[in-house]
VMD Tcl script that builds the backbone (N, CA, C; Angstrom):
set m [mol new atoms 402]
animate dup $m
set s [atomselect $m all]
$s set {name element resname resid chain x y z} {
  {N N MET 1 A -15.405 -4.174 -3.519}
  {CA C MET 1 A -15.049 -4.191 -4.918}
  {C C MET 1 A -13.548 -4.425 -5.051}
  {N N GLN 2 A -13.173 -5.421 -5.825}
  {CA C GLN 2 A -11.780 -5.734 -5.998}
  {C C GLN 2 A -11.179 -4.840 -7.066}
  {N N GLU 3 A -9.978 -4.314 -6.764}
  {CA C GLU 3 A -9.308 -3.454 -7.714}
  {C C GLU 3 A -8.498 -4.314 -8.659}
  {N N ARG 4 A -8.395 -3.877 -9.890}
  {CA C ARG 4 A -7.568 -4.627 -10.814}
  {C C ARG 4 A -6.297 -3.852 -11.083}
  {N N ASP 5 A -5.276 -4.583 -11.399}
  {CA C ASP 5 A -3.977 -4.005 -11.711}
  {C C ASP 5 A -4.035 -3.458 -13.125}
  {N N VAL 6 A -4.045 -2.124 -13.250}
  {CA C VAL 6 A -4.175 -1.507 -14.565}
  {C C VAL 6 A -2.840 -1.385 -15.297}
  {N N MET 7 A -1.767 -1.765 -14.648}
  {CA C MET 7 A -0.446 -1.716 -15.278}
  {C C MET 7 A -0.174 -3.068 -15.924}
  {N N THR 8 A -0.487 -3.223 -17.182}
  {CA C THR 8 A -0.319 -4.508 -17.833}
  {C C THR 8 A 0.840 -4.535 -18.819}
  {N N ASP 9 A 1.522 -3.438 -19.010}
  {CA C ASP 9 A 2.643 -3.388 -19.941}
  {C C ASP 9 A 3.890 -3.996 -19.293}
  {N N ALA 10 A 4.941 -4.067 -20.042}
  {CA C ALA 10 A 6.193 -4.629 -19.557}
  {C C ALA 10 A 6.664 -3.890 -18.323}
  {N N PRO 11 A 7.264 -4.620 -17.362}
  {CA C PRO 11 A 7.707 -4.008 -16.113}
  {C C PRO 11 A 8.680 -2.851 -16.299}
  {N N GLU 12 A 9.469 -2.851 -17.377}
  {CA C GLU 12 A 10.446 -1.780 -17.541}
  {C C GLU 12 A 9.842 -0.469 -18.047}
  {N N GLN 13 A 8.575 -0.481 -18.424}
  {CA C GLN 13 A 7.927 0.762 -18.854}
  {C C GLN 13 A 7.829 1.707 -17.654}
  {N N MET 14 A 8.234 2.939 -17.870}
  {CA C MET 14 A 8.226 3.929 -16.805}
  {C C MET 14 A 7.075 4.905 -17.015}
  {N N MET 15 A 6.553 5.417 -15.912}
  {CA C MET 15 A 5.501 6.425 -15.997}
  {C C MET 15 A 5.860 7.569 -15.059}
  {N N GLN 16 A 5.371 8.739 -15.385}
  {CA C GLN 16 A 5.585 9.894 -14.524}
  {C C GLN 16 A 4.587 9.868 -13.379}
  {N N ILE 17 A 4.830 10.703 -12.415}
  {CA C ILE 17 A 4.039 10.721 -11.193}
  {C C ILE 17 A 2.549 10.994 -11.459}
  {N N GLY 18 A 2.257 11.819 -12.437}
  {CA C GLY 18 A 0.859 12.120 -12.742}
  {C C GLY 18 A 0.097 10.889 -13.202}
  {N N GLU 19 A 0.741 10.077 -14.023}
  {CA C GLU 19 A 0.116 8.842 -14.486}
  {C C GLU 19 A -0.067 7.867 -13.329}
  {N N LEU 20 A 0.950 7.778 -12.480}
  {CA C LEU 20 A 0.848 6.916 -11.297}
  {C C LEU 20 A -0.294 7.378 -10.402}
  {N N ALA 21 A -0.393 8.672 -10.194}
  {CA C ALA 21 A -1.468 9.227 -9.367}
  {C C ALA 21 A -2.827 8.875 -9.950}
  {N N GLU 22 A -2.952 9.013 -11.258}
  {CA C GLU 22 A -4.224 8.706 -11.916}
  {C C GLU 22 A -4.571 7.223 -11.786}
  {N N LYS 23 A -3.603 6.352 -12.003}
  {CA C LYS 23 A -3.851 4.912 -11.964}
  {C C LYS 23 A -4.169 4.410 -10.553}
  {N N THR 24 A -3.697 5.115 -9.530}
  {CA C THR 24 A -3.919 4.681 -8.153}
  {C C THR 24 A -4.983 5.498 -7.431}
  {N N SER 25 A -5.503 6.531 -8.097}
  {CA C SER 25 A -6.466 7.453 -7.474}
  {C C SER 25 A -5.890 8.085 -6.210}
  {N N MET 26 A -4.613 8.409 -6.260}
  {CA C MET 26 A -3.944 9.076 -5.143}
  {C C MET 26 A -3.429 10.427 -5.632}
  {N N SER 27 A -3.272 11.336 -4.698}
  {CA C SER 27 A -2.827 12.672 -5.086}
  {C C SER 27 A -1.315 12.717 -5.302}
  {N N LEU 28 A -0.896 13.671 -6.131}
  {CA C LEU 28 A 0.534 13.895 -6.343}
  {C C LEU 28 A 1.213 14.207 -5.012}
  {N N ARG 29 A 0.546 15.000 -4.213}
  {CA C ARG 29 A 1.107 15.400 -2.917}
  {C C ARG 29 A 1.373 14.188 -2.033}
  {N N THR 30 A 0.416 13.242 -1.998}
  {CA C THR 30 A 0.583 12.048 -1.182}
  {C C THR 30 A 1.746 11.206 -1.687}
  {N N ILE 31 A 1.834 11.032 -2.995}
  {CA C ILE 31 A 2.923 10.237 -3.563}
  {C C ILE 31 A 4.270 10.888 -3.279}
  {N N ARG 32 A 4.342 12.202 -3.413}
  {CA C ARG 32 A 5.590 12.915 -3.087}
  {C C ARG 32 A 5.937 12.753 -1.614}
  {N N HIS 33 A 4.917 12.801 -0.761}
  {CA C HIS 33 A 5.149 12.624 0.678}
  {C C HIS 33 A 5.721 11.233 0.951}
  {N N TYR 34 A 5.186 10.223 0.302}
  {CA C TYR 34 A 5.698 8.868 0.498}
  {C C TYR 34 A 7.148 8.758 0.040}
  {N N ASP 35 A 7.527 9.524 -0.982}
  {CA C ASP 35 A 8.923 9.580 -1.405}
  {C C ASP 35 A 9.756 10.251 -0.312}
  {N N GLU 36 A 9.277 11.365 0.203}
  {CA C GLU 36 A 10.017 12.110 1.228}
  {C C GLU 36 A 10.261 11.274 2.480}
  {N N VAL 37 A 9.278 10.454 2.881}
  {CA C VAL 37 A 9.435 9.651 4.101}
  {C C VAL 37 A 10.098 8.306 3.814}
  {N N GLY 38 A 10.343 8.009 2.521}
  {CA C GLY 38 A 11.129 6.840 2.168}
  {C C GLY 38 A 10.388 5.531 1.971}
  {N N ILE 39 A 9.059 5.564 1.863}
  {CA C ILE 39 A 8.365 4.293 1.660}
  {C C ILE 39 A 8.023 4.024 0.196}
  {N N LEU 40 A 8.189 5.026 -0.660}
  {CA C LEU 40 A 7.968 4.827 -2.097}
  {C C LEU 40 A 8.930 5.725 -2.862}
  {N N ARG 41 A 10.073 5.184 -3.172}
  {CA C ARG 41 A 11.058 5.925 -3.959}
  {C C ARG 41 A 10.809 5.671 -5.443}
  {N N PRO 42 A 10.929 6.701 -6.273}
  {CA C PRO 42 A 10.803 6.470 -7.713}
  {C C PRO 42 A 11.970 5.600 -8.195}
  {N N SER 43 A 11.709 4.820 -9.219}
  {CA C SER 43 A 12.763 3.951 -9.763}
  {C C SER 43 A 13.743 4.709 -10.635}
  {N N GLY 44 A 13.377 5.934 -11.012}
  {CA C GLY 44 A 14.273 6.723 -11.845}
  {C C GLY 44 A 13.802 8.155 -11.944}
  {N N ARG 45 A 14.552 8.903 -12.733}
  {CA C ARG 45 A 14.221 10.304 -13.009}
  {C C ARG 45 A 14.377 10.548 -14.500}
  {N N SER 46 A 13.498 11.395 -15.007}
  {CA C SER 46 A 13.617 11.762 -16.424}
  {C C SER 46 A 14.765 12.746 -16.585}
  {N N GLU 47 A 15.108 13.049 -17.834}
  {CA C GLU 47 A 16.159 14.039 -18.086}
  {C C GLU 47 A 15.800 15.375 -17.465}
  {N N GLY 48 A 14.504 15.671 -17.377}
  {CA C GLY 48 A 14.049 16.913 -16.777}
  {C C GLY 48 A 13.908 16.841 -15.256}
  {N N GLY 49 A 14.248 15.700 -14.675}
  {CA C GLY 49 A 14.210 15.559 -13.220}
  {C C GLY 49 A 12.882 15.050 -12.667}
  {N N PHE 50 A 11.950 14.678 -13.535}
  {CA C PHE 50 A 10.659 14.176 -13.069}
  {C C PHE 50 A 10.791 12.751 -12.549}
  {N N ARG 51 A 10.044 12.471 -11.479}
  {CA C ARG 51 A 10.041 11.124 -10.925}
  {C C ARG 51 A 9.456 10.148 -11.943}
  {N N LEU 52 A 10.080 8.973 -12.046}
  {CA C LEU 52 A 9.608 7.919 -12.929}
  {C C LEU 52 A 9.373 6.646 -12.119}
  {N N TYR 53 A 8.270 5.989 -12.417}
  {CA C TYR 53 A 7.855 4.819 -11.646}
  {C C TYR 53 A 7.637 3.620 -12.553}
  {N N THR 54 A 7.848 2.434 -11.990}
  {CA C THR 54 A 7.669 1.172 -12.702}
  {C C THR 54 A 6.410 0.463 -12.198}
  {N N HIS 55 A 6.129 -0.681 -12.801}
  {CA C HIS 55 A 5.023 -1.521 -12.353}
  {C C HIS 55 A 5.238 -1.946 -10.897}
  {N N SER 56 A 6.466 -2.242 -10.515}
  {CA C SER 56 A 6.762 -2.615 -9.128}
  {C C SER 56 A 6.440 -1.464 -8.172}
  {N N ASP 57 A 6.747 -0.243 -8.585}
  {CA C ASP 57 A 6.409 0.925 -7.765}
  {C C ASP 57 A 4.897 1.058 -7.627}
  {N N PHE 58 A 4.188 0.830 -8.742}
  {CA C PHE 58 A 2.725 0.866 -8.718}
  {C C PHE 58 A 2.189 -0.150 -7.711}
  {N N SER 59 A 2.696 -1.371 -7.763}
  {CA C SER 59 A 2.252 -2.425 -6.849}
  {C C SER 59 A 2.538 -2.051 -5.399}
  {N N ARG 60 A 3.688 -1.472 -5.159}
  {CA C ARG 60 A 4.069 -1.042 -3.804}
  {C C ARG 60 A 3.103 0.039 -3.306}
  {N N LEU 61 A 2.780 0.995 -4.177}
  {CA C LEU 61 A 1.867 2.066 -3.794}
  {C C LEU 61 A 0.470 1.522 -3.510}
  {N N MET 62 A 0.039 0.535 -4.280}
  {CA C MET 62 A -1.271 -0.069 -4.029}
  {C C MET 62 A -1.297 -0.776 -2.680}
  {N N LEU 63 A -0.189 -1.392 -2.284}
  {CA C LEU 63 A -0.104 -2.017 -0.962}
  {C C LEU 63 A -0.232 -0.954 0.126}
  {N N ILE 64 A 0.490 0.142 -0.047}
  {CA C ILE 64 A 0.413 1.253 0.903}
  {C C ILE 64 A -1.016 1.780 0.980}
  {N N ARG 65 A -1.625 1.955 -0.174}
  {CA C ARG 65 A -2.991 2.479 -0.226}
  {C C ARG 65 A -3.972 1.569 0.508}
  {N N ARG 66 A -3.750 0.298 0.442}
  {CA C ARG 66 A -4.643 -0.653 1.115}
  {C C ARG 66 A -4.410 -0.687 2.622}
  {N N MET 67 A -3.236 -0.318 3.065}
  {CA C MET 67 A -2.932 -0.298 4.506}
  {C C MET 67 A -3.523 0.937 5.188}
  {N N LYS 68 A -3.590 2.019 4.450}
  {CA C LYS 68 A -3.996 3.302 5.028}
  {C C LYS 68 A -5.369 3.271 5.706}
  {N N PRO 69 A -6.431 2.750 5.060}
  {CA C PRO 69 A -7.738 2.762 5.728}
  {C C PRO 69 A -7.813 1.852 6.952}
  {N N LEU 70 A -6.828 0.970 7.078}
  {CA C LEU 70 A -6.794 0.087 8.240}
  {C C LEU 70 A -6.077 0.735 9.412}
  {N N GLY 71 A -5.588 1.947 9.211}
  {CA C GLY 71 A -4.980 2.700 10.310}
  {C C GLY 71 A -3.520 2.397 10.575}
  {N N PHE 72 A -2.843 1.762 9.641}
  {CA C PHE 72 A -1.416 1.516 9.826}
  {C C PHE 72 A -0.655 2.840 9.728}
  {N N THR 73 A 0.312 3.020 10.582}
  {CA C THR 73 A 1.132 4.227 10.561}
  {C C THR 73 A 2.172 4.121 9.444}
  {N N LEU 74 A 2.797 5.248 9.125}
  {CA C LEU 74 A 3.874 5.240 8.126}
  {C C LEU 74 A 5.008 4.314 8.568}
  {N N GLU 75 A 5.299 4.300 9.863}
  {CA C GLU 75 A 6.359 3.435 10.376}
  {C C GLU 75 A 5.994 1.964 10.193}
  {N N GLU 76 A 4.739 1.630 10.445}
  {CA C GLU 76 A 4.294 0.251 10.250}
  {C C GLU 76 A 4.328 -0.121 8.772}
  {N N MET 77 A 3.912 0.805 7.922}
  {CA C MET 77 A 3.973 0.557 6.481}
  {C C MET 77 A 5.413 0.295 6.057}
  {N N ALA 78 A 6.319 1.131 6.540}
  {CA C ALA 78 A 7.735 0.969 6.190}
  {C C ALA 78 A 8.255 -0.380 6.671}
  {N N GLU 79 A 7.864 -0.786 7.870}
  {CA C GLU 79 A 8.313 -2.078 8.400}
  {C C GLU 79 A 7.818 -3.233 7.525}
  {N N LEU 80 A 6.557 -3.190 7.149}
  {CA C LEU 80 A 6.021 -4.255 6.302}
  {C C LEU 80 A 6.718 -4.268 4.945}
  {N N LEU 81 A 6.913 -3.117 4.358}
  {CA C LEU 81 A 7.567 -3.049 3.051}
  {C C LEU 81 A 9.006 -3.555 3.130}
  {N N ARG 82 A 9.718 -3.212 4.205}
  {CA C ARG 82 A 11.080 -3.734 4.392}
  {C C ARG 82 A 11.059 -5.258 4.516}
  {N N THR 83 A 10.076 -5.757 5.269}
  {CA C THR 83 A 9.951 -7.202 5.458}
  {C C THR 83 A 9.724 -7.895 4.125}
  {N N ILE 84 A 8.792 -7.379 3.337}
  {CA C ILE 84 A 8.492 -7.976 2.031}
  {C C ILE 84 A 9.712 -7.907 1.119}
  {N N ASP 85 A 10.390 -6.759 1.107}
  {CA C ASP 85 A 11.588 -6.607 0.276}
  {C C ASP 85 A 12.657 -7.628 0.675}
  {N N ARG 86 A 12.872 -7.779 1.972}
  {CA C ARG 86 A 13.899 -8.709 2.459}
  {C C ARG 86 A 13.520 -10.155 2.181}
  {N N MET 87 A 12.217 -10.476 2.248}
  {CA C MET 87 A 11.788 -11.849 1.990}
  {C C MET 87 A 12.109 -12.266 0.551}
  {N N ARG 88 A 12.141 -11.310 -0.347}
  {CA C ARG 88 A 12.421 -11.606 -1.763}
  {C C ARG 88 A 13.893 -11.928 -2.013}
  {N N THR 89 A 14.764 -11.474 -1.117}
  {CA C THR 89 A 16.198 -11.643 -1.363}
  {C C THR 89 A 16.915 -12.477 -0.299}
  {N N GLU 90 A 16.301 -12.669 0.832}
  {CA C GLU 90 A 16.958 -13.366 1.946}
  {C C GLU 90 A 17.155 -14.843 1.627}
  {N N THR 91 A 18.330 -15.348 1.970}
  {CA C THR 91 A 18.618 -16.765 1.750}
  {C C THR 91 A 18.865 -17.510 3.057}
  {N N ASP 92 A 19.139 -16.788 4.130}
  {CA C ASP 92 A 19.387 -17.415 5.428}
  {C C ASP 92 A 18.068 -17.923 6.025}
  {N N HIS 93 A 18.058 -19.208 6.373}
  {CA C HIS 93 A 16.833 -19.839 6.885}
  {C C HIS 93 A 16.308 -19.142 8.142}
  {N N ASP 94 A 17.185 -18.875 9.105}
  {CA C ASP 94 A 16.738 -18.251 10.354}
  {C C ASP 94 A 16.183 -16.849 10.128}
  {N N ALA 95 A 16.816 -16.114 9.230}
  {CA C ALA 95 A 16.322 -14.775 8.907}
  {C C ALA 95 A 14.957 -14.860 8.237}
  {N N LEU 96 A 14.788 -15.849 7.351}
  {CA C LEU 96 A 13.487 -16.028 6.695}
  {C C LEU 96 A 12.398 -16.391 7.696}
  {N N VAL 97 A 12.726 -17.201 8.673}
  {CA C VAL 97 A 11.761 -17.565 9.715}
  {C C VAL 97 A 11.322 -16.312 10.472}
  {N N ALA 98 A 12.277 -15.453 10.817}
  {CA C ALA 98 A 11.955 -14.205 11.519}
  {C C ALA 98 A 11.096 -13.294 10.648}
  {N N LEU 99 A 11.420 -13.217 9.374}
  {CA C LEU 99 A 10.638 -12.377 8.461}
  {C C LEU 99 A 9.215 -12.911 8.310}
  {N N ARG 100 A 9.083 -14.216 8.212}
  {CA C ARG 100 A 7.741 -14.805 8.111}
  {C C ARG 100 A 6.938 -14.558 9.377}
  {N N SER 101 A 7.605 -14.547 10.511}
  {CA C SER 101 A 6.937 -14.248 11.778}
  {C C SER 101 A 6.434 -12.802 11.790}
  {N N THR 102 A 7.251 -11.896 11.305}
  {CA C THR 102 A 6.839 -10.488 11.209}
  {C C THR 102 A 5.641 -10.363 10.277}
  {N N LEU 103 A 5.686 -11.056 9.145}
  {CA C LEU 103 A 4.567 -11.026 8.206}
  {C C LEU 103 A 3.303 -11.601 8.852}
  {N N ALA 104 A 3.445 -12.679 9.602}
  {CA C ALA 104 A 2.298 -13.274 10.302}
  {C C ALA 104 A 1.706 -12.298 11.309}
  {N N ASP 105 A 2.548 -11.516 11.973}
  {CA C ASP 105 A 2.053 -10.486 12.898}
  {C C ASP 105 A 1.204 -9.454 12.152}
  {N N PHE 106 A 1.648 -9.070 10.958}
  {CA C PHE 106 A 0.869 -8.120 10.153}
  {C C PHE 106 A -0.452 -8.721 9.715}
  {N N VAL 107 A -0.453 -9.998 9.379}
  {CA C VAL 107 A -1.699 -10.666 9.010}
  {C C VAL 107 A -2.662 -10.632 10.194}
  {N N GLU 108 A -2.152 -10.926 11.374}
  {CA C GLU 108 A -2.996 -10.907 12.581}
  {C C GLU 108 A -3.532 -9.500 12.865}
  {N N GLN 109 A -2.665 -8.500 12.791}
  {CA C GLN 109 A -3.102 -7.113 13.002}
  {C C GLN 109 A -4.163 -6.704 11.979}
  {N N THR 110 A -3.960 -7.093 10.733}
  {CA C THR 110 A -4.903 -6.747 9.671}
  {C C THR 110 A -6.248 -7.409 9.913}
  {N N THR 111 A -6.234 -8.632 10.383}
  {CA C THR 111 A -7.474 -9.345 10.685}
  {C C THR 111 A -8.256 -8.622 11.777}
  {N N VAL 112 A -7.576 -8.200 12.812}
  {CA C VAL 112 A -8.218 -7.467 13.916}
  {C C VAL 112 A -8.763 -6.133 13.419}
  {N N ARG 113 A -7.971 -5.415 12.650}
  {CA C ARG 113 A -8.406 -4.106 12.144}
  {C C ARG 113 A -9.582 -4.238 11.184}
  {N N ARG 114 A -9.576 -5.292 10.382}
  {CA C ARG 114 A -10.693 -5.520 9.471}
  {C C ARG 114 A -11.972 -5.805 10.253}
  {N N ALA 115 A -11.869 -6.598 11.296}
  {CA C ALA 115 A -13.047 -6.913 12.120}
  {C C ALA 115 A -13.607 -5.635 12.752}
  {N N ARG 116 A -12.712 -4.755 13.173}
  {CA C ARG 116 A -13.142 -3.479 13.759}
  {C C ARG 116 A -13.878 -2.632 12.718}
  {N N LEU 117 A -13.350 -2.588 11.504}
  {CA C LEU 117 A -14.020 -1.840 10.434}
  {C C LEU 117 A -15.372 -2.459 10.096}
  {N N GLU 118 A -15.438 -3.777 10.104}
  {CA C GLU 118 A -16.695 -4.460 9.818}
  {C C GLU 118 A -17.744 -4.120 10.882}
  {N N GLU 119 A -17.309 -4.048 12.129}
  {CA C GLU 119 A -18.209 -3.658 13.217}
  {C C GLU 119 A -18.692 -2.218 13.028}
  {N N GLN 120 A -17.791 -1.337 12.666}
  {CA C GLN 120 A -18.161 0.060 12.426}
  {C C GLN 120 A -19.122 0.174 11.253}
  {N N LEU 121 A -18.904 -0.615 10.219}
  {CA C LEU 121 A -19.802 -0.612 9.071}
  {C C LEU 121 A -21.202 -1.082 9.477}
  {N N GLY 122 A -21.263 -2.085 10.336}
  {CA C GLY 122 A -22.552 -2.541 10.844}
  {C C GLY 122 A -23.279 -1.448 11.600}
  {N N MET 123 A -22.532 -0.700 12.415}
  {CA C MET 123 A -23.136 0.411 13.155}
  {C C MET 123 A -23.622 1.498 12.202}
  {N N ALA 124 A -22.862 1.752 11.150}
  {CA C ALA 124 A -23.281 2.750 10.154}
  {C C ALA 124 A -24.557 2.299 9.459}
  {N N ASP 125 A -24.658 1.014 9.149}
  {CA C ASP 125 A -25.879 0.487 8.523}
  {C C ASP 125 A -27.079 0.643 9.458}
  {N N GLU 126 A -26.879 0.342 10.742}
  {CA C GLU 126 A -27.964 0.514 11.722}
  {C C GLU 126 A -28.390 1.976 11.804}
  {N N PHE 127 A -27.415 2.863 11.800}
  {CA C PHE 127 A -27.710 4.291 11.864}
  {C C PHE 127 A -28.513 4.733 10.643}
  {N N LEU 128 A -28.106 4.263 9.467}
  {CA C LEU 128 A -28.838 4.593 8.249}
  {C C LEU 128 A -30.300 4.111 8.326}
  {N N GLU 129 A -30.481 2.930 8.850}
  {CA C GLU 129 A -31.835 2.402 8.993}
  {C C GLU 129 A -32.671 3.288 9.927}
  {N N LEU 130 A -32.066 3.737 11.022}
  {CA C LEU 130 A -32.771 4.615 11.951}
  {C C LEU 130 A -33.140 5.936 11.283}
  {N N LEU 131 A -32.199 6.486 10.519}
  {CA C LEU 131 A -32.484 7.750 9.830}
  {C C LEU 131 A -33.591 7.586 8.796}
  {N N ARG 132 A -33.536 6.508 8.059}
  {CA C ARG 132 A -34.537 6.269 7.026}
  {C C ARG 132 A -35.914 6.000 7.615}
  {N N ALA 133 A -35.952 5.509 8.839}
  {CA C ALA 133 A -37.235 5.212 9.491}
  {C C ALA 133 A -37.899 6.472 10.050}
  {N N GLN 134 A -37.192 7.572 10.066}
  {CA C GLN 134 A -37.734 8.833 10.622}
  {C C GLN 134 A -38.747 9.456 9.689}
}
mol reanalyze $m
mol bondsrecalc $m
mol representation Tube
mol addrep $m
């Protein structure tokens, strides 16, 4: 099932962590942890000190959320996010080539991990069939 981007308002609209958690189906604790480890920093703070997030933060969190079931570590997530961030601003050709190579490595890793999950899903389907046949 493909997820849709529920953040359709202007990019400068800010939301508090609870709204972000609801829109991403992630816990407040997980989002706070991602802030603590540096892979998802809030774009701002309210006058009361509450974390505030933008559409870009939402998109970043959705990328993280999609990496998690594939078994990527926090360090790998951080590396990919740094690569994507740098690709948006880098102007040096050689640096861009290196960044694209890093991105291609992630594509390859994701392909392998997806195939492994597909194999596991097949085994789960076989198991279900065996149970239902009992």
